[in-house]
N, CA, C and O atoms as a MOPAC input file, in Angstrom:
PM7 MOZYME 1SCF
protein

 N     41.32700 1  -110.54700 1    11.24300 1
 C     42.62200 1  -111.41700 1    11.08400 1
 C     42.39000 1  -112.53800 1    11.79700 1
 O     41.67500 1  -112.67500 1    12.79000 1
 N     43.25200 1  -113.57900 1    11.03800 1
 C     43.14700 1  -115.20800 1    11.42400 1
 C     44.35100 1  -115.99000 1    11.25700 1
 O     45.26100 1  -115.77000 1    10.45700 1
 N     44.26900 1  -116.80200 1    11.98700 1
 C     45.69900 1  -117.86600 1    11.54800 1
 C     45.04000 1  -119.36700 1    11.86000 1
 O     44.43500 1  -119.74500 1    12.86400 1
 N     45.34900 1  -120.02300 1    10.73800 1
 C     45.16300 1  -121.40400 1    10.84200 1
 C     45.92900 1  -122.35700 1    11.03200 1
 O     46.88100 1  -122.43700 1    10.25600 1
 N     45.77800 1  -123.51100 1    12.22500 1
 C     46.68100 1  -124.67100 1    12.40500 1
 C     46.32600 1  -125.55800 1    11.40600 1
 O     45.15100 1  -125.91800 1    11.47900 1
 N     46.87600 1  -125.95700 1    10.62700 1
 C     46.61100 1  -126.67400 1     9.42800 1
 C     46.85200 1  -128.35600 1    10.25800 1
 O     46.24300 1  -129.32300 1     9.80100 1
 N     47.53700 1  -128.47300 1    11.15100 1
 C     47.96100 1  -129.74400 1    11.51800 1
 C     46.39600 1  -130.13000 1    12.61200 1
 O     45.94000 1  -131.26900 1    12.71900 1
 N     45.93300 1  -129.15900 1    13.16100 1
 C     44.54500 1  -129.31100 1    14.02000 1
 C     43.52900 1  -129.03400 1    13.33100 1
 O     42.55700 1  -129.72700 1    13.63000 1
 N     43.30200 1  -128.03800 1    12.24500 1
 C     42.26900 1  -127.57500 1    11.56400 1
 C     41.55400 1  -126.66900 1    12.37600 1
 O     40.33700 1  -126.60600 1    12.20100 1
 N     42.12100 1  -125.90500 1    13.29500 1
 C     41.56300 1  -125.00400 1    14.21800 1
 C     41.89300 1  -123.50100 1    13.68400 1
 O     43.08400 1  -123.28900 1    13.45300 1
 N     41.13000 1  -122.61100 1    13.49800 1
 C     41.41200 1  -121.19700 1    12.99300 1
 C     41.30600 1  -120.44700 1    14.19800 1
 O     40.26700 1  -120.62800 1    14.83200 1
 N     42.24900 1  -119.54000 1    14.72400 1
 C     42.24700 1  -118.44100 1    15.54200 1
 C     42.04500 1  -117.26300 1    14.94500 1
 O     42.75200 1  -116.74900 1    14.07900 1
 N     40.95700 1  -116.79800 1    15.47700 1
 C     40.43600 1  -115.56400 1    14.58400 1
 C     40.44600 1  -114.30300 1    15.85800 1
 O     39.88000 1  -114.49100 1    16.93400 1
 N     41.10400 1  -113.15700 1    15.55900 1
 C     40.92500 1  -112.06900 1    16.49400 1
 C     40.05700 1  -110.91900 1    15.92400 1
 O     40.03800 1  -110.41200 1    14.80200 1
 N     39.48200 1  -110.71400 1    16.83100 1
 C     38.22400 1  -109.62200 1    16.59400 1
 C     38.53300 1  -108.10500 1    16.87000 1
 O     38.85200 1  -107.69400 1    17.98600 1
 N     38.42900 1  -107.43200 1    15.92800 1
 C     38.57300 1  -105.91500 1    16.22700 1
 C     37.32200 1  -105.09300 1    15.95000 1
 O     36.55000 1  -105.59200 1    15.13100 1
 N     36.95700 1  -103.83000 1    16.52800 1
 C     36.27600 1  -102.90300 1    16.08900 1
 C     36.42200 1  -102.34100 1    14.92600 1
 O     37.52600 1  -101.84400 1    14.69900 1
 N     35.52500 1  -102.27300 1    14.03500 1
 C     36.02200 1  -101.85800 1    12.49500 1
 C     36.18300 1  -100.48600 1    12.49400 1
 O     37.04100 1  -100.10700 1    11.69700 1
 N     35.65400 1   -99.65300 1    13.10700 1
 C     35.70400 1   -98.10400 1    13.15600 1
 C     36.94200 1   -97.75100 1    13.93900 1
 O     37.73000 1   -96.93200 1    13.46600 1
 N     37.19200 1   -98.39600 1    15.27100 1
 C     38.62500 1   -98.04900 1    15.83600 1
 C     39.54700 1   -98.57500 1    16.06000 1
 O     40.47900 1   -98.20900 1    16.77600 1
 N     39.37300 1   -99.83300 1    15.28100 1
 C     40.42900 1  -100.97300 1    15.22200 1
 C     40.96900 1  -101.48600 1    16.56100 1
 O     42.12700 1  -101.89300 1    16.65300 1
 N     40.06900 1  -101.46100 1    17.66300 1
 C     40.41300 1  -101.65700 1    19.19400 1
 C     39.91000 1  -103.25500 1    19.13100 1
 O     38.83700 1  -103.68000 1    18.70300 1
 N     41.14600 1  -104.07600 1    19.75500 1
 C     40.89700 1  -105.51200 1    20.23900 1
 C     39.63500 1  -105.67300 1    20.83800 1
 O     39.30500 1  -104.83000 1    21.67200 1
 N     38.90600 1  -106.54500 1    20.58500 1
 C     37.64700 1  -106.61100 1    21.24000 1
 C     37.89800 1  -108.33900 1    21.93300 1
 O     37.63900 1  -108.66800 1    23.09100 1
 N     38.33400 1  -109.03600 1    21.08900 1
 C     38.41000 1  -110.37300 1    21.83300 1
 C     38.80900 1  -111.50300 1    20.70700 1
 O     39.23300 1  -111.20300 1    19.59100 1
 N     38.60700 1  -112.85500 1    21.17000 1
 C     39.05400 1  -113.65300 1    19.88300 1
 C     38.54200 1  -115.17100 1    20.10300 1
 O     38.47700 1  -115.63500 1    21.24100 1
 N     38.19700 1  -115.89000 1    19.01000 1
 C     37.85200 1  -117.18400 1    19.19100 1
 C     38.44300 1  -118.33300 1    18.14500 1
 O     39.02000 1  -118.02300 1    17.10300 1
 N     38.25400 1  -119.49200 1    18.50500 1
 C     38.50500 1  -120.67600 1    17.93600 1
 C     37.72600 1  -121.44900 1    17.25500 1
 O     36.90100 1  -122.05500 1    17.93800 1
 N     37.69900 1  -121.69300 1    15.80000 1
 C     36.89800 1  -122.27700 1    15.41700 1
 C     37.61900 1  -123.64100 1    14.53700 1
 O     38.75000 1  -123.54500 1    14.06000 1
 N     36.88000 1  -124.74900 1    14.42500 1
 C     37.08000 1  -125.70600 1    13.88200 1
 C     36.96400 1  -125.59700 1    12.31600 1
 O     35.91500 1  -125.23700 1    11.78100 1
 N     37.95800 1  -125.88700 1    11.69500 1
 C     37.93000 1  -125.87200 1    10.04500 1
 C     37.83600 1  -126.92200 1     9.48900 1
 O     37.58600 1  -126.79500 1     8.29000 1
 N     37.93800 1  -128.04200 1     9.87500 1
 C     37.76800 1  -129.43300 1     9.30600 1
 C     37.49400 1  -130.60000 1    10.20600 1
 O     38.10700 1  -130.59800 1    11.27400 1
 N     36.87000 1  -131.36500 1    10.01700 1
 C     36.33100 1  -132.59400 1    10.78900 1
 C     37.47700 1  -133.30100 1    11.57400 1
 O     38.54000 1  -133.60400 1    11.03300 1
 N     37.20600 1  -133.53100 1    12.82200 1
 C     38.31900 1  -134.20500 1    13.61900 1
 C     37.97700 1  -135.44900 1    13.49800 1
 O     36.78900 1  -135.70900 1    13.30400 1
 N     39.07900 1  -136.63200 1    13.59800 1
 C     38.90100 1  -138.16500 1    13.33800 1
 C     38.61800 1  -138.67100 1    14.74700 1
 O     38.51000 1  -139.88800 1    14.90100 1
 N     38.48900 1  -137.86300 1    15.77700 1
 C     38.45000 1  -138.44500 1    17.23000 1
 C     36.90900 1  -138.86600 1    17.31600 1
 O     36.01300 1  -138.05700 1    17.07500 1
 N     36.63700 1  -140.38700 1    17.73000 1
 C     35.27300 1  -140.99100 1    17.99300 1
 C     34.76600 1  -140.07000 1    19.45500 1
 O     33.63200 1  -139.59900 1    19.54600 1
 N     35.77800 1  -139.93100 1    20.49500 1
 C     35.48400 1  -139.55900 1    21.80300 1
 C     35.05500 1  -138.01200 1    21.64500 1
 O     34.17600 1  -137.60300 1    22.40400 1
 N     35.60600 1  -137.15500 1    20.73600 1
 C     35.01300 1  -135.99100 1    20.70200 1
 C     34.95400 1  -135.28000 1    19.38400 1
 O     35.79800 1  -134.40300 1    19.20000 1
 N     33.90600 1  -135.58000 1    18.24900 1
 C     33.86800 1  -135.45400 1    17.08500 1
 C     33.31900 1  -133.86400 1    16.70300 1
 O     32.12600 1  -133.61100 1    16.87200 1
 N     34.13800 1  -132.94300 1    16.24500 1
 C     33.87900 1  -131.83900 1    16.05900 1
 C     33.63400 1  -131.47200 1    14.30400 1
 O     34.41600 1  -131.91900 1    13.46500 1
 N     32.76400 1  -130.84100 1    14.03200 1
 C     32.17700 1  -130.49600 1    12.50400 1
 C     32.81800 1  -129.28300 1    12.42200 1
 O     32.94200 1  -128.45800 1    13.32700 1
 N     33.28400 1  -129.20600 1    11.11300 1
 C     33.65700 1  -127.48600 1    10.63400 1
 C     32.71400 1  -126.40500 1    10.84600 1
 O     31.52600 1  -126.47300 1    10.52900 1
 N     33.29000 1  -125.37300 1    11.40900 1
 C     32.36000 1  -124.51700 1    12.07500 1
 C     32.08800 1  -124.19300 1    13.18500 1
 O     31.63900 1  -123.11400 1    13.57200 1
 N     32.38000 1  -125.23700 1    13.84500 1
 C     32.16200 1  -125.61100 1    15.29800 1
 C     32.94900 1  -124.48800 1    16.03900 1
 O     34.05300 1  -124.28100 1    15.53400 1
 N     32.62200 1  -123.66200 1    17.19000 1
 C     33.07100 1  -122.62000 1    17.63800 1
 C     33.77500 1  -123.43200 1    18.87500 1
 O     33.03900 1  -123.88400 1    19.75200 1
 N     35.03900 1  -123.60100 1    18.94800 1
 C     35.65400 1  -124.16100 1    20.15500 1
 C     35.98500 1  -123.42000 1    21.32900 1
 O     35.96800 1  -123.94900 1    22.44000 1
 N     36.27300 1  -122.26900 1    21.15000 1
 C     36.15500 1  -121.18100 1    22.27700 1
 C     36.62100 1  -119.93900 1    22.02800 1
 O     37.36100 1  -119.56300 1    21.11800 1
 N     36.05800 1  -119.24600 1    23.03700 1
 C     36.22700 1  -117.44300 1    22.81000 1
 C     36.34300 1  -116.67900 1    23.88500 1
 O     36.05600 1  -117.02600 1    25.03100 1
 N     36.77200 1  -115.60700 1    23.53800 1
 C     37.02400 1  -114.50500 1    24.98000 1
 C     36.74100 1  -113.20000 1    24.51600 1
 O     36.81300 1  -112.86000 1    23.33500 1
 N     36.45600 1  -112.55500 1    25.35600 1
 C     36.01800 1  -111.26600 1    25.23600 1
 C     36.95500 1  -110.26000 1    26.19300 1
 O     37.42900 1  -110.65300 1    27.25800 1
 N     37.15300 1  -108.92600 1    25.67700 1
 C     37.64500 1  -107.98700 1    26.55100 1
 C     36.60100 1  -107.23200 1    27.24900 1
 O     35.84100 1  -106.65300 1    26.47300 1
 N     36.31900 1  -107.05600 1    28.64200 1
 C     35.33700 1  -106.52700 1    29.15300 1
 C     35.49700 1  -105.35300 1    29.76600 1
 O     34.64100 1  -104.47300 1    29.67600 1
 N     36.68700 1  -105.20000 1    30.50600 1
 C     37.25400 1  -104.09900 1    30.96000 1
 C     38.58300 1  -103.66300 1    30.58000 1
 O     39.44600 1  -104.49200 1    30.29200 1
 N     38.81700 1  -102.34200 1    30.56100 1
 C     40.09900 1  -101.98700 1    30.20900 1
 C     40.27700 1  -101.03700 1    31.33000 1
 O     39.33400 1  -100.48900 1    31.90000 1
 N     41.77200 1  -100.83200 1    31.68000 1
 C     42.18700 1   -99.67500 1    32.72900 1
 C     43.71900 1   -99.22100 1    32.32300 1
 O     44.50600 1   -99.85400 1    31.62000 1
 N     43.89000 1   -98.14100 1    32.86700 1
 C     45.04800 1   -97.78600 1    32.43800 1
 C     45.94700 1   -97.49200 1    33.97400 1
 O     45.33800 1   -96.89100 1    34.85900 1
 N     47.04500 1   -97.83100 1    34.16800 1
 C     47.98700 1   -97.43100 1    35.23400 1
 C     49.17600 1   -96.65400 1    35.04800 1
 O     49.84500 1   -96.71700 1    34.01600 1
 N     49.47300 1   -95.87000 1    36.09400 1
 C     50.84700 1   -94.90100 1    35.77000 1
 C     52.04900 1   -95.49500 1    35.83300 1
 O     52.98800 1   -94.83500 1    35.38700 1
 N     52.35500 1   -96.92700 1    36.41400 1
 C     53.55800 1   -97.14600 1    36.24800 1
 C     53.79600 1   -98.93000 1    36.27800 1
 O     52.72000 1   -99.52700 1    36.28100 1
 N     54.68100 1   -99.57400 1    36.29200 1
 C     54.87200 1  -101.00900 1    36.34800 1
 C     54.74500 1  -101.31000 1    37.67600 1
 O     55.18400 1  -100.61900 1    38.59500 1
 N     53.98700 1  -102.61200 1    37.80900 1
 C     53.58500 1  -103.00200 1    39.24200 1
 C     52.35600 1  -102.29700 1    39.80000 1
 O     51.83400 1  -102.57500 1    40.88000 1
 N     51.98300 1  -101.44000 1    39.03000 1
 C     50.96100 1  -100.72900 1    39.74900 1
 C     49.48200 1  -101.49300 1    39.77400 1
 O     49.11600 1  -102.12100 1    38.78100 1
 N     48.86100 1  -101.42500 1    40.66700 1
 C     47.62700 1  -102.39700 1    40.88100 1
 C     46.40500 1  -101.77000 1    40.05500 1
 O     45.92500 1  -100.94800 1    40.83500 1
 N     45.78100 1  -101.74900 1    39.06100 1
 C     44.49600 1  -101.09700 1    38.63900 1
 C     43.54100 1  -101.41300 1    39.59100 1
 O     43.53600 1  -102.40000 1    40.32600 1
 N     42.56700 1  -100.32900 1    39.52000 1
 C     41.54400 1  -100.24500 1    40.15500 1
 C     40.50400 1   -99.31800 1    39.61700 1
 O     40.88500 1   -98.41600 1    38.87100 1
 N     38.97800 1   -99.45700 1    39.96300 1
 C     38.17400 1   -98.66500 1    39.47800 1
 C     37.28600 1   -98.10800 1    40.39800 1
 O     37.15700 1   -98.69600 1    41.47200 1
 N     36.55000 1   -96.93200 1    40.15900 1
 C     35.70900 1   -96.19700 1    41.21500 1
 C     34.24400 1   -96.47800 1    40.38300 1
 O     34.06700 1   -96.81500 1    39.21200 1
 N     33.38700 1   -96.23400 1    41.34200 1
 C     31.85400 1   -96.37400 1    40.87900 1
 C     31.50000 1   -97.82800 1    41.05300 1
 O     30.37000 1   -98.22600 1    40.77000 1

């Protein structure tokens, strides 16, 4: 799933597991060249990314998650 910001030429992509549909992370990709001489970006450049590394479940609001092991 993705959304493109036409003003900046950046596409935000949400990455899901094909089998479980679990959210795995996201990345931002430049879709059109930038006009900035300071930091020119070519189409296809990955600008940023993030991944879900840990998931925890808590029993209530404001409860601090913790892991054992």
